[in-house]
N, CA, C and O of each residue as an XYZ file, in Angstrom:
548
protein
N      61.455     16.302    -17.143
C      61.671     17.744    -17.138
C      63.079     18.023    -17.608
O      64.039     17.405    -17.146
N      63.194     18.963    -18.534
C      64.490     19.333    -19.087
C      65.181     20.345    -18.172
O      64.667     21.442    -17.957
N      66.328     19.980    -17.642
C      67.147     20.905    -16.872
C      68.521     21.047    -17.527
O      69.512     21.353    -16.863
N      68.561     20.822    -18.832
C      69.828     20.891    -19.566
C      70.313     22.333    -19.685
O      69.544     23.280    -19.516
N      71.587     22.477    -19.977
C      72.166     23.807    -20.179
C      71.491     24.522    -21.340
O      71.326     25.742    -21.307
N      71.099     23.773    -22.367
C      70.446     24.382    -23.526
C      69.111     25.004    -23.133
O      68.837     26.151    -23.485
N      68.273     24.255    -22.404
C      66.972     24.790    -21.999
C      67.139     25.975    -21.051
O      66.426     26.972    -21.165
N      68.078     25.864    -20.120
C      68.319     26.968    -19.190
C      68.772     28.206    -19.961
O      68.327     29.315    -19.665
N      69.643     28.028    -20.935
C      70.101     29.156    -21.755
C      68.931     29.777    -22.520
O      68.823     31.001    -22.599
N      68.054     28.941    -23.082
C      66.891     29.450    -23.812
C      65.971     30.234    -22.877
O      65.496     31.316    -23.222
N      65.725     29.675    -21.689
C      64.799     30.326    -20.759
C      65.364     31.628    -20.219
O      64.640     32.618    -20.110
N      66.652     31.643    -19.879
C      67.267     32.878    -19.389
C      67.259     33.957    -20.468
O      67.059     35.134    -20.168
N      67.476     33.563    -21.719
C      67.447     34.527    -22.825
C      66.037     35.058    -23.072
O      65.877     36.103    -23.702
N      65.016     34.355    -22.586
C      63.621     34.776    -22.763
C      63.151     35.725    -21.663
O      62.023     36.213    -21.723
N      63.976     35.994    -20.672
C      63.574     36.841    -19.552
C      63.081     38.225    -20.003
O      62.085     38.701    -19.457
N      63.728     38.894    -20.970
C      63.208     40.212    -21.370
C      61.752     40.177    -21.851
O      61.039     41.173    -21.718
N      61.307     39.060    -22.400
C      59.928     38.948    -22.875
C      59.013     38.288    -21.851
O      57.918     38.786    -21.588
N      59.443     37.191    -21.283
C      58.595     36.389    -20.397
C      58.748     36.737    -18.923
O      57.937     36.313    -18.100
N      59.759     37.491    -18.587
C      60.035     37.773    -17.185
C      60.750     36.593    -16.535
O      61.107     35.622    -17.202
N      60.949     36.692    -15.244
C      61.668     35.646    -14.507
C      60.767     34.506    -14.096
O      61.249     33.478    -13.619
N      59.463     34.667    -14.270
C      58.544     33.641    -13.799
C      58.354     33.765    -12.304
O      58.823     34.725    -11.691
N      57.687     32.825    -11.728
C      57.470     32.811    -10.287
C      58.797     32.497     -9.619
O      59.284     31.368     -9.679
N      59.372     33.501     -8.987
C      60.695     33.318     -8.383
C      60.624     33.130     -6.878
O      61.644     33.168     -6.190
N      59.433     32.930     -6.377
C      59.278     32.769     -4.928
C      59.539     31.315     -4.528
O      58.614     30.542     -4.279
N      60.777     30.982     -4.478
C      61.181     29.631     -4.086
C      60.971     29.508     -2.576
O      61.920     29.537     -1.792
N      59.710     29.369     -2.197
C      59.365     29.332     -0.774
C      59.305     27.918     -0.232
O      59.466     27.698      0.969
N      59.074     26.961     -1.119
C      59.004     25.568     -0.685
C      60.391     25.020     -0.393
O      61.406     25.626     -0.737
N      60.410     23.886      0.235
C      61.669     23.226      0.519
C      62.220     22.612     -0.762
O      61.474     22.048     -1.562
N      63.511     22.724     -0.945
C      64.156     22.081     -2.083
C      64.177     20.587     -1.819
O      64.709     20.134     -0.806
N      63.599     19.828     -2.730
C      63.531     18.389     -2.537
C      64.522     17.640     -3.400
O      64.837     16.481     -3.130
N      65.018     18.301     -4.442
C      65.943     17.605     -5.336
C      66.876     18.622     -5.976
O      66.434     19.659     -6.470
N      68.161     18.318     -5.963
C      69.153     19.124     -6.664
C      69.493     18.380     -7.940
O      69.881     17.213     -7.902
N      69.347     19.058     -9.071
C      69.528     18.428    -10.382
C      70.826     18.913    -10.998
O      70.829     19.884    -11.754
N      71.910     18.259    -10.688
C      73.216     18.687    -11.181
C      73.587     20.020    -10.557
O      73.163     20.333     -9.444
N      74.373     20.797    -11.270
C      74.772     22.110    -10.767
C      73.865     23.214    -11.286
O      74.057     24.381    -10.947
N      72.880     22.861    -12.103
C      72.115     23.871    -12.820
C      70.731     24.159    -12.268
O      70.256     25.285    -12.411
N      70.059     23.198    -11.643
C      68.655     23.380    -11.291
C      68.291     22.663    -10.000
O      68.970     21.738     -9.553
N      67.176     23.136     -9.416
C      66.615     22.501     -8.235
C      65.111     22.336     -8.441
O      64.500     23.026     -9.257
N      64.531     21.405     -7.682
C      63.085     21.211     -7.704
C      62.565     21.411     -6.289
O      63.157     20.921     -5.327
N      61.436     22.143     -6.163
C      60.872     22.343     -4.835
C      59.825     21.273     -4.533
O      59.546     20.407     -5.362
N      59.259     21.346     -3.346
C      58.308     20.330     -2.900
C      57.015     20.327     -3.704
O      56.234     19.381     -3.602
N      56.770     21.369     -4.506
C      55.556     21.462     -5.310
C      55.771     21.012     -6.756
O      54.849     21.080     -7.569
N      56.985     20.553     -7.082
C      57.275     20.093     -8.434
C      57.658     21.207     -9.387
O      57.655     21.006    -10.601
N      57.992     22.392     -8.857
C      58.448     23.505     -9.685
C      59.962     23.475     -9.777
O      60.651     23.107     -8.825
N      60.469     23.866    -10.934
C      61.907     23.823    -11.193
C      62.457     25.237    -11.303
O      61.805     26.137    -11.832
N      63.681     25.415    -10.789
C      64.335     26.719    -10.791
C      65.803     26.548    -11.125
O      66.390     25.484    -10.928
N      66.382     27.633    -11.639
C      67.825     27.681    -11.810
C      68.313     28.933    -11.095
O      67.565     29.902    -10.967
N      69.537     28.924    -10.633
C      70.080     30.052     -9.892
C      70.082     29.763     -8.410
O      69.929     28.621     -7.977
N      70.260     30.821     -7.643
C      70.307     30.702     -6.196
C      69.000     31.202     -5.600
O      68.250     31.923     -6.257
N      68.729     30.821     -4.362
C      67.459     31.153     -3.708
C      67.140     32.651     -3.822
O      65.987     33.006     -4.070
N      68.111     33.519     -3.653
C      67.847     34.965     -3.703
C      67.748     35.499     -5.139
O      67.254     36.607     -5.346
N      68.203     34.741     -6.112
C      68.202     35.201     -7.504
C      67.863     34.016     -8.406
O      68.652     33.639     -9.273
N      66.694     33.439     -8.194
C      66.345     32.256     -8.963
C      65.403     32.607    -10.109
O      64.739     33.643    -10.097
N      65.365     31.731    -11.083
C      64.531     31.899    -12.259
C      63.746     30.614    -12.475
O      64.291     29.516    -12.360
N      62.479     30.755    -12.786
C      61.618     29.588    -12.985
C      61.955     28.904    -14.300
O      62.180     29.561    -15.316
N      61.986     27.577    -14.268
C      62.112     26.750    -15.469
C      60.760     26.070    -15.660
O      60.448     25.096    -14.976
N      59.969     26.581    -16.583
C      58.626     26.053    -16.757
C      58.647     24.643    -17.328
O      59.462     24.303    -18.185
N      57.721     23.837    -16.821
C      57.498     22.501    -17.363
C      56.664     22.637    -18.634
O      56.122     23.703    -18.926
N      56.573     21.559    -19.370
C      55.812     21.538    -20.623
C      54.358     21.975    -20.394
O      53.836     22.782    -21.164
N      53.708     21.466    -19.369
C      52.307     21.832    -19.122
C      52.150     23.309    -18.772
O      51.146     23.926    -19.128
N      53.129     23.877    -18.084
C      53.066     25.297    -17.745
C      53.253     26.159    -18.988
O      52.622     27.209    -19.113
N      54.106     25.731    -19.901
C      54.291     26.458    -21.154
C      53.026     26.393    -22.005
O      52.644     27.385    -22.625
N      52.381     25.241    -22.036
C      51.148     25.089    -22.812
C      50.056     26.031    -22.304
O      49.283     26.570    -23.097
N      49.991     26.227    -21.005
C      48.971     27.086    -20.415
C      49.170     28.562    -20.758
O      48.249     29.361    -20.585
N      50.348     28.933    -21.240
C      50.620     30.324    -21.588
C      50.007     30.731    -22.925
O      49.873     31.922    -23.206
N      49.638     29.767    -23.743
C      49.134     30.049    -25.085
C      47.617     30.196    -25.040
O      46.917     29.333    -24.511
N      47.109     31.308    -25.606
C      45.666     31.538    -25.688
C      45.212     31.414    -27.140
O      46.035     31.315    -28.050
N      43.918     31.419    -27.343
C      43.381     31.380    -28.718
C      43.844     32.587    -29.513
O      44.093     32.475    -30.714
N      43.962     33.732    -28.871
C      44.434     34.926    -29.572
C      45.830     34.703    -30.147
O      46.143     35.190    -31.233
N      46.663     33.970    -29.422
C      48.018     33.670    -29.899
C      47.989     32.764    -31.116
O      48.908     32.789    -31.934
N      46.938     31.961    -31.242
C      46.839     30.992    -32.335
C      45.963     31.500    -33.474
O      45.374     30.697    -34.198
N      45.866     32.796    -33.643
C      44.981     33.375    -34.662
C      45.292     32.845    -36.055
O      44.388     32.721    -36.882
N      46.546     32.534    -36.324
C      46.914     32.005    -37.645
C      46.473     30.562    -37.837
O      46.423     30.078    -38.968
N      46.157     29.876    -36.761
C      45.859     28.457    -36.828
C      44.404     28.116    -36.510
O      43.864     27.144    -37.039
N      43.771     28.907    -35.653
C      42.493     28.459    -35.091
C      41.479     29.603    -35.040
O      41.803     30.757    -35.319
N      40.270     29.259    -34.683
C      39.231     30.252    -34.450
C      39.636     31.095    -33.249
O      40.034     30.560    -32.214
N      39.536     32.396    -33.386
C      39.986     33.290    -32.325
C      38.887     33.498    -31.288
O      37.779     33.933    -31.604
N      39.223     33.179    -30.052
C      38.384     33.481    -28.893
C      39.338     34.110    -27.880
O      39.927     33.400    -27.065
N      39.496     35.426    -27.922
C      40.530     36.097    -27.118
C      40.562     35.648    -25.667
O      39.530     35.503    -25.012
N      41.768     35.434    -25.192
C      42.073     35.139    -23.787
C      41.460     33.857    -23.242
O      41.441     33.661    -22.027
N      40.967     32.996    -24.088
C      40.486     31.689    -23.642
C      41.542     30.643    -23.954
O      42.310     30.799    -24.904
N      41.588     29.589    -23.170
C      42.507     28.511    -23.520
C      42.068     27.882    -24.844
O      40.872     27.689    -25.066
N      43.005     27.567    -25.712
C      42.618     26.954    -26.989
C      42.154     25.512    -26.788
O      42.541     24.842    -25.831
N      41.327     25.062    -27.702
C      40.957     23.654    -27.693
C      42.224     22.838    -27.901
O      43.108     23.243    -28.656
N      42.315     21.709    -27.246
C      43.533     20.897    -27.317
C      43.874     20.506    -28.746
O      45.049     20.456    -29.110
N      42.856     20.227    -29.563
C      43.120     19.882    -30.966
C      43.791     21.034    -31.699
O      44.732     20.826    -32.465
N      43.302     22.259    -31.462
C      43.898     23.428    -32.112
C      45.319     23.668    -31.628
O      46.211     23.979    -32.418
N      45.519     23.523    -30.335
C      46.840     23.741    -29.756
C      47.851     22.742    -30.313
O      48.939     23.127    -30.741
N      47.493     21.468    -30.306
C      48.416     20.441    -30.795
C      48.648     20.546    -32.293
O      49.758     20.295    -32.764
N      47.623     20.911    -33.047
C      47.780     21.093    -34.485
C      48.732     22.256    -34.777
O      49.619     22.134    -35.621
N      48.553     23.364    -34.095
C      49.429     24.524    -34.288
C      50.859     24.193    -33.881
O      51.806     24.559    -34.577
N      51.017     23.500    -32.756
C      52.343     23.119    -32.278
C      53.032     22.190    -33.281
O      54.218     22.353    -33.570
N      52.302     21.239    -33.796
C      52.851     20.300    -34.778
C      53.288     21.020    -36.048
O      54.371     20.758    -36.571
N      52.451     21.921    -36.544
C      52.804     22.693    -37.744
C      54.061     23.520    -37.493
O      54.942     23.601    -38.349
N      54.136     24.131    -36.317
C      55.302     24.938    -35.969
C      56.573     24.084    -35.934
O      57.590     24.464    -36.514
N      56.519     22.939    -35.262
C      57.694     22.071    -35.136
C      58.188     21.580    -36.495
O      59.392     21.438    -36.705
N      57.277     21.325    -37.401
C      57.667     20.852    -38.731
C      58.426     21.901    -39.531
O      59.100     21.570    -40.506
N      58.321     23.162    -39.127
C      59.007     24.241    -39.842
C      60.294     24.693    -39.166
O      60.965     25.592    -39.671
N      60.651     24.097    -38.046
C      61.825     24.558    -37.305
C      63.125     24.262    -38.054
O      63.385     23.114    -38.412
N      63.937     25.284    -38.291
C      65.216     25.041    -38.963
C      66.236     24.331    -38.083
O      67.130     23.659    -38.598
N      66.117     24.468    -36.759
C      67.090     23.868    -35.847
C      66.631     22.537    -35.291
O      67.276     21.990    -34.397
N      65.537     22.007    -35.796
C      65.059     20.708    -35.332
C      66.137     19.655    -35.574
O      66.581     19.470    -36.707
N      66.548     18.983    -34.542
C      67.575     17.961    -34.670
C      68.962     18.462    -34.314
O      69.920     17.689    -34.294
N      69.075     19.771    -34.029
C      70.378     20.313    -33.626
C      70.195     21.197    -32.405
O      69.375     22.114    -32.409
N      70.948     20.923    -31.381
C      70.946     21.747    -30.184
C      72.366     22.228    -29.953
O      73.268     21.428    -29.702
N      72.560     23.521    -30.038
C      73.897     24.119    -29.886
C      74.901     23.514    -30.854
O      76.061     23.311    -30.493
N      74.477     23.224    -32.073
C      75.374     22.697    -33.085
C      75.645     21.213    -32.958
O      76.339     20.638    -33.796
N      75.111     20.584    -31.927
C      75.310     19.154    -31.712
C      74.102     18.423    -32.276
O      72.965     18.851    -32.077
N      74.341     17.337    -32.970
C      73.243     16.584    -33.560
C      72.477     15.867    -32.456
O      72.878     14.796    -32.002
N      71.371     16.468    -32.031
C      70.519     15.879    -31.005
C      69.126     16.486    -31.138
O      68.957     17.557    -31.720
N      68.154     15.805    -30.606
C      66.772     16.287    -30.664
C      66.502     17.224    -29.498
O      66.936     16.960    -28.377
N      65.793     18.311    -29.749
C      65.423     19.190    -28.631
C      64.387     18.516    -27.741
O      63.632     17.656    -28.193
N      64.358     18.909    -26.490
C      63.378     18.368    -25.554
C      62.012     18.994    -25.827
O      61.906     19.979    -26.558
N      60.980     18.420    -25.238
C      59.641     18.993    -25.380
C      59.569     20.376    -24.740
O      58.875     21.253    -25.255
N      60.272     20.589    -23.627
C      60.285     21.925    -23.029
C      60.935     22.929    -23.972
O      60.455     24.055    -24.095
N      62.028     22.537    -24.645
C      62.667     23.446    -25.602
C      61.723     23.775    -26.755
O      61.633     24.927    -27.180
N      61.022     22.762    -27.257
C      60.085     22.978    -28.357
C      58.909     23.860    -27.929
O      58.526     24.777    -28.655
N      58.336     23.585    -26.753
C      57.206     24.384    -26.298
C      57.625     25.805    -25.965
O      56.868     26.741    -26.220
N      58.818     25.989    -25.399
C      59.302     27.349    -25.136
C      59.472     28.104    -26.452
O      59.088     29.270    -26.552
N      60.041     27.450    -27.453
C      60.211     28.084    -28.767
C      58.847     28.443    -29.362
O      58.691     29.509    -29.958
N      57.866     27.564    -29.203
C      56.510     27.816    -29.710
C      55.877     29.012    -28.992
O      55.296     29.885    -29.637
N      55.987     29.053    -27.668
C      55.445     30.172    -26.895
C      56.104     31.483    -27.334
O      55.420     32.485    -27.541
N      57.413     31.475    -27.471
C      58.120     32.694    -27.869
C      57.705     33.155    -29.267
O      57.589     34.356    -29.514
N      57.485     32.223    -30.168
C      57.062     32.578    -31.525
C      55.643     33.125    -31.531
O      55.379     34.158    -32.146
N      54.733     32.446    -30.857
C      53.326     32.837    -30.901
C      53.024     34.090    -30.089
O      52.178     34.890    -30.489
N      53.693     34.274    -28.965
C      53.390     35.425    -28.116
C      54.262     36.641    -28.415
O      53.811     37.777    -28.270
N      55.507     36.410    -28.832
C      56.449     37.521    -28.987
C      57.057     37.602    -30.383
O      57.875     38.482    -30.652
N      56.666     36.696    -31.270
C      57.176     36.638    -32.638
C      58.708     36.585    -32.673
O      59.348     37.288    -33.455
N      59.276     35.744    -31.817
C      60.733     35.588    -31.755
C      61.115     34.143    -32.037
O      60.354     33.212    -31.772
N      62.304     33.985    -32.577
C      62.833     32.676    -32.975
C      64.178     32.461    -32.299
O      64.973     33.392    -32.172
N      64.428     31.236    -31.870
C      65.687     30.880    -31.208
C      66.760     30.661    -32.261
O      66.564     29.917    -33.222
N      67.916     31.330    -32.063
C      69.040     31.178    -32.995
C      70.217     30.456    -32.375
O      71.333     30.542    -32.888
N      69.994     29.754    -31.296
C      71.061     28.984    -30.674
C      71.739     29.705    -29.538
O      72.304     29.070    -28.648
N      71.692     31.043    -29.554
C      72.273     31.821    -28.458
C      71.324     32.905    -27.952
O      71.451     33.367    -26.818
N      70.376     33.306    -28.795
C      69.433     34.352    -28.389
C      68.161     34.285    -29.216
O      68.092     33.570    -30.216
N      67.153     35.039    -28.786
C      65.872     35.142    -29.476
C      65.876     36.410    -30.322
O      66.234     37.486    -29.844
N      65.475     36.272    -31.584
C      65.344     37.474    -32.422
C      63.977     37.495    -33.083
O      63.666     38.424    -33.829
């Protein structure tokens, strides 16, 4: 699970579109991940403080956000149904191959995490926004 500053910055910048996510940090904190994130007893990740926390979605949670309607450019449209895994992975692969920032995170030569890639894919398919290193446009 990516709890890097880059992923946290991307997710916080996505709040106007995606919301804060499930912020009910009701479970016991089982792991503190540096100064940036915590994990609860259910395997959910958050950043911030208990009273003002923001969900950091895992890769599988980001994948579940994409419907067939979102993949209209790639697949057969079946509104509001989960896409077939082949269609989802094919669309994701095509998207990643076109990323201008692939291989650079915050100007540093490094590969983005799968959470960063899936978040970028969700933002593009659902909100038609692209990550520019500091914000979504």
